[in-house]
N, C-alpha and C positions, 0 to 999 in steps of 0.2 A: 929508553927510548927517547924520552923528550926532556928540555929541561925544565925548571920551573916556570921559566917566561915564555914557554911554546904558545901560540896564539891557538885557541879552539876556535874552529870555522863552524861547525856543525855538530849536532849530534842527533841520533837517529834510531828507533825502536824496530826491531824486524816485526812481521806481521802478528805474532804471538807475543810481542811485549815481553818475551823471557829473555832478551839480550838486546844490547846496543852497540852502537859504533860511535866513536868520537874522532872526528877529523881533525888534525892540527897542522901547523906548520911543520911538524916534525914527522908526519905519517898517520898510521890509523892505530886506536887502540879499540880491542872489542871486550865487551863486559857482559858477564851473566848478570840478569836482573836481582834476582832474588836468590842467595844472596849476593849482593854486588862484590864480585871477584873479576879480576882482570883475566880474561880468556887467551888473548894472543894480541902481540903488538907487532906492527910492521913500522919499521926505522925510515928515517929519512932518506939513509942510504938505499933502501930497497925500493922504495916507491915515492918518496921525496915528499913534498908537501901537498896535502889534500883539502880541497874545498868542501867536498861533500863525500860521504860513504855509508853503505848499507849494507845488511847482511840479507841474503835470500832464505827467509824463515830460519831455521836452525842448520843451515847448510854449509859446506865448504865453499860456497860461492860468496865472494865480497866483490862488490860494485862501488866504484869511486871516480871521482872528478878531480884531476891534479889542479892545484892552485896554492896561492900563499906565497911568502917570501922564498921558499925553497922548491918550487914545482919541479917535477922531473918530466910530468907529461901536461900534455896542453890543456886549458880550461875548456876547449870546444870537443873533449874526446871522452866518451864514457869509457872506462877500463873495467874488466870483467876479470877477477882472479880467482882462480880455481887453487883452493890452499891444499888440497888432496895432491893434486899434480905439481904444485909449488911453480904455477906459470900463469902468465896471462893467456888468456882463451879466447877473448873478443875485444876488439877495440871499434868503438863506433864514434865517427866524426860527425858531429851536427850542432846546432845552436843547444846548448844546455843552458837551461834558466833555472836559477836557485837565487833567491832573493837573499 
């Protein structure tokens, strides 16, 4: 999914802290926490660069905001991806605060 030089913008645990997402210029990576194992990747071609991402509990719902050098989606739009349906299910455009 990403090259060794892919910039990491954020990492976020889910509510149970049993998995976490990493947002990069090359997409999103989802990991199990213990043991630390890559669960799923979303490439730059699929979703573009991502500034921040999160997993809803341990479900198939991934929320993200585009950003970075290869953004495919605007940085003021929250995107909701349903991995079971393999599609975007919601877009919310508003001021998105992330330091």
